[in-house]
C-alpha positions in Angstrom: 64.1 4.0 -24.6 67.2 1.8 -24.3 66.6 -1.9 -23.7 68.3 -1.8 -20.3 66.1 1.1 -19.1 63.1 -0.6 -20.5 63.8 -3.7 -18.5 64.3 -1.6 -15.3 61.0 0.2 -15.9 59.2 -3.1 -16.4 60.8 -4.7 -13.3 59.7 -1.7 -11.2 56.2 -1.9 -12.5 56.1 -5.6 -11.8 57.3 -5.1 -8.2 54.6 -2.4 -7.6 51.8 -4.5 -9.2 52.9 -7.6 -7.2 52.9 -5.7 -3.9 49.3 -4.5 -4.7 48.1 -7.9 -5.8 49.4 -10.0 -2.9 47.1 -10.2 0.1 48.5 -8.5 3.2 48.7 -9.5 5.9 48.5 -13.1 5.0 50.0 -14.5 8.2 50.9 -13.4 11.8 52.8 -10.1 12.2 55.9 -10.1 14.4 56.5 -6.8 16.2 60.0 -6.9 17.6 60.9 -4.6 20.5 64.6 -4.0 21.4 63.8 -3.7 25.1 62.8 -6.0 27.9 59.1 -6.7 28.7 57.4 -4.3 31.1 58.9 -1.0 30.0 57.3 2.0 28.2 58.1 0.6 24.7 56.7 -2.8 25.6 53.5 -1.1 26.9 53.0 0.8 23.7 53.8 -2.2 21.5 51.3 -4.5 23.2 48.5 -2.0 23.2 49.2 -1.1 19.6 49.5 -4.7 18.6 46.0 -5.5 19.9 44.5 -2.6 17.9 46.4 -3.6 14.8 45.3 -7.3 15.2 41.6 -6.3 15.4 41.9 -4.1 12.4 44.0 -6.4 10.2 42.3 -9.6 11.3 45.7 -11.2 12.0 47.5 -12.0 15.2 50.2 -9.5 16.1 52.9 -11.0 18.3 55.2 -8.8 20.3 58.7 -10.2 20.7 61.1 -8.6 23.2 64.8 -8.7 22.3 66.5 -6.6 24.9 70.2 -6.2 25.5 73.2 -5.7 23.3 72.1 -2.1 22.6 69.2 -3.4 20.5 71.5 -4.9 17.8 69.9 -8.3 17.9 66.4 -6.8 17.3 67.6 -4.5 14.5 69.4 -7.5 12.9 66.4 -9.8 13.1 64.3 -7.3 11.2 67.0 -6.3 8.8 67.4 -9.9 7.6 63.7 -10.8 7.7 61.6 -11.4 4.5 60.5 -8.0 3.1 56.9 -9.1 3.0 55.4 -6.8 5.6 55.1 -9.4 8.4 58.1 -8.4 10.5 58.1 -5.0 12.1 60.5 -3.2 14.5 59.4 -0.7 17.1 62.7 1.2 17.6 63.5 4.1 19.9 65.4 7.2 18.9 68.2 5.8 21.0 68.5 2.8 18.7 68.4 4.8 15.6 70.2 8.0 16.5 72.3 7.6 19.7 73.9 4.1 19.5 75.5 4.5 16.1 77.2 7.7 17.3 78.3 6.3 20.6 79.5 2.9 19.8 81.1 1.0 16.9 78.9 -1.9 18.0 75.7 0.2 18.0 74.3 -1.3 14.8 75.1 1.6 12.4 75.5 -0.9 9.5 72.0 -2.2 10.1 70.3 1.1 9.7 70.8 1.1 5.9 68.9 -2.2 5.8 65.8 -0.8 7.5 63.2 1.7 6.4 60.5 3.5 8.4 56.8 2.7 8.1 56.0 5.8 10.2 56.3 7.4 13.6 54.5 5.9 16.6 55.0 8.1 19.7 57.0 10.8 21.5 57.5 11.4 25.2 59.4 14.0 27.2 61.6 13.1 30.0 61.0 14.8 33.4 63.6 16.2 35.7 63.3 15.2 39.4 65.4 16.0 42.4 65.7 14.2 45.7 63.3 15.5 48.3 66.3 15.7 50.6 67.3 18.9 48.7 65.5 22.2 49.3 65.1 22.8 45.6 61.7 23.4 44.0 62.4 24.7 40.5 64.9 24.5 37.6 66.0 28.0 38.3 66.7 27.1 42.0 68.6 24.0 40.9 70.8 26.0 38.4 71.5 28.7 41.0 72.5 26.1 43.6 74.7 24.3 41.0 76.5 27.5 40.1 77.0 28.5 43.7 78.2 24.9 44.6 80.3 23.6 41.7 80.5 19.8 41.6 78.0 19.4 44.4 75.0 18.5 42.3 75.1 15.0 40.9 72.9 13.5 38.2 72.2 9.7 38.2 71.6 7.7 35.1 71.1 4.1 34.1 74.3 4.1 32.2 76.8 6.1 30.2 75.4 7.2 26.8 71.7 6.8 27.6 69.2 9.6 27.2 69.3 10.4 30.9 73.0 10.9 30.7 72.8 13.0 27.5 70.0 15.1 29.0 72.3 15.9 31.9 75.2 16.8 29.6 72.8 19.1 27.7 71.7 20.7 30.9 75.4 21.2 31.9 76.2 22.8 28.6 73.1 25.0 28.3 73.1 26.1 32.0 76.9 26.6 32.2 77.1 24.6 35.4 79.6 22.1 36.8 77.5 19.1 37.7 78.6 15.4 38.2 77.4 12.4 36.3 76.9 9.2 38.3 76.2 6.2 36.0 74.6 3.1 37.4 74.1 -0.4 35.9 70.4 0.0 35.5 67.8 2.3 37.0 67.0 0.6 40.3 70.3 1.6 42.0 70.0 5.2 40.6 66.5 5.6 41.9 67.3 4.2 45.4 70.2 6.6 45.8 68.1 9.5 44.5 65.5 8.7 47.2 68.2 8.6 49.9 69.9 11.8 48.7 73.1 10.1 47.7 72.6 11.7 44.3 70.8 14.9 43.6 68.8 14.6 40.4 67.7 12.4 37.5 66.1 12.7 34.0 63.7 9.9 33.2 60.3 9.0 31.8 57.4 10.1 34.0 55.7 6.6 34.4 58.8 5.2 36.0 58.9 8.0 38.6 55.2 8.9 39.1 54.8 6.6 42.2 57.9 8.2 43.9 56.6 11.7 43.1 53.2 10.8 44.6 54.8 9.5 47.8 57.0 12.6 48.1 60.3 10.7 47.8 61.4 12.8 44.8 60.3 16.3 43.7 59.2 16.8 40.0 60.6 20.1 38.6 60.0 20.1 34.8 59.5 18.3 31.5 62.1 18.4 28.8 59.6 19.1 26.0 56.0 20.1 25.4 53.4 17.3 25.2 49.7 17.0 24.7 49.6 14.0 27.1 47.4 14.8 30.1 50.1 13.4 32.4 52.7 16.0 31.2 51.1 18.9 29.4 50.7 21.0 32.6 54.3 20.6 33.7 56.7 23.5 33.7 59.2 23.2 30.8 63.0 23.2 31.1 63.1 25.8 28.3 61.2 28.3 30.5 64.4 28.6 32.6 66.9 27.5 30.0 66.0 28.7 26.5 66.9 26.2 23.9 66.8 23.2 26.2 64.5 20.6 24.7 64.5 16.9 23.9 62.1 14.0 23.9 62.4 10.3 23.2 60.5 8.9 20.2 59.6 5.6 18.6 59.2 4.7 15.0 58.1 1.5 13.2 60.5 -0.1 10.7 60.7 -2.9 8.2 63.4 -4.4 6.0 64.7 -1.8 3.5 63.8 -3.9 0.5 60.1 -3.9 1.4 58.2 -2.6 -1.7 57.1 1.1 -1.4 53.5 0.1 -2.2 53.4 -2.3 0.7 55.0 0.2 3.0 52.2 2.6 2.1 49.6 0.0 3.0 51.3 -0.6 6.3 51.5 3.1 7.0 47.8 3.4 6.5 47.1 0.5 8.9 49.5 2.0 11.5 48.0 5.4 11.3 44.4 4.0 11.7 45.5 2.2 14.8 47.3 5.3 16.3 44.1 7.3 15.9 41.9 4.9 17.8 40.4 6.8 20.7 40.7 4.0 23.2 44.4 3.5 22.4 45.1 7.2 22.6 43.4 7.5 26.0 45.2 4.6 27.5 48.7 5.4 26.2 48.6 9.2 26.6 47.4 8.8 30.2 50.9 7.4 30.9 52.7 10.4 29.5 53.2 9.2 25.9 51.9 11.1 22.9 50.9 9.1 19.8 52.0 10.5 16.5 50.4 9.3 13.2 52.5 10.4 10.3 54.6 9.4 7.3 58.0 7.7 6.8 59.4 11.1 6.0 58.4 12.3 9.4 60.7 9.7 11.0 63.6 10.6 8.7 63.1 14.3 9.7 63.1 13.4 13.4 66.3 11.3 12.8 68.1 14.2 11.1 67.0 16.7 13.7 68.1 14.5 16.7 71.4 13.4 15.0 72.4 17.1 14.7 71.3 17.9 18.3 72.9 15.0 20.0 76.0 15.0 17.9 76.9 18.4 19.3 76.3 17.3 22.9 78.3 14.0 22.4 81.2 15.7 20.8 81.4 18.5 23.3 81.3 16.0 26.2 83.6 13.5 24.4 81.3 10.6 25.2 82.0 7.0 24.1 80.6 3.8 25.4 83.4 1.5 24.0 
């Protein structure tokens, strides 16, 4: 063996042995969330953090870094010490969509992150204003074809998953529907209730109260789910074969974190995700927990990159 190769081999062995030898966790764990407090990601992070803290005997602190397309959150983890004490709970939008949609979307940061494992998935649901006499996806599509440009889909902003879900619907159904972007979800929801806009894709928890009160009508879910809140819903694909998407979350650490340490973190994460109390609480809100491997996250990333790239290119969407 050449001397250079020998030194590389010994250095690798030392890194692995060191990762095994050092106690972990040896201090508080920061779980950074690239969204404001109170949303679905924050809910999962805080519930998961409590379970991890009890298991690992260390405090897990959730830090919300919303805004700027999540770039500050990704940056904070990318530049953190690779010692297993700074985690990032990132959404598929942070990892897949933003780098394709914006030159400021943090694409250069992704190479400085690596996944610990998947955390959760959740379908969106399609709702329409109760002002419309539409009770199924088939009826919506028939109405949209008979009335080009009359059906409008609200979203919380151009390039978000609700917007892309509408663009996918438009492409798969062959309909001419209108996108109405808002600056946030509150205006979109208010105009949906009043009938100023026709339809909206969003997460179920944010709409369940409106559905229960009859302000909006729930038509279908965008993907299958085992969550008791969504598993009985009709699927978009039943009326539109090939139409399917879900939002997902994965846990990340700095890319230079030793593989042996990532393996230990993955085991801890999966133990937490299998806790029955956590499963019951989170899945009741429409989210499905997914213990798994770092490679699962990479596969999800490749799958969704291919899916959404076609939609984005076909619709010629950019956010800057």
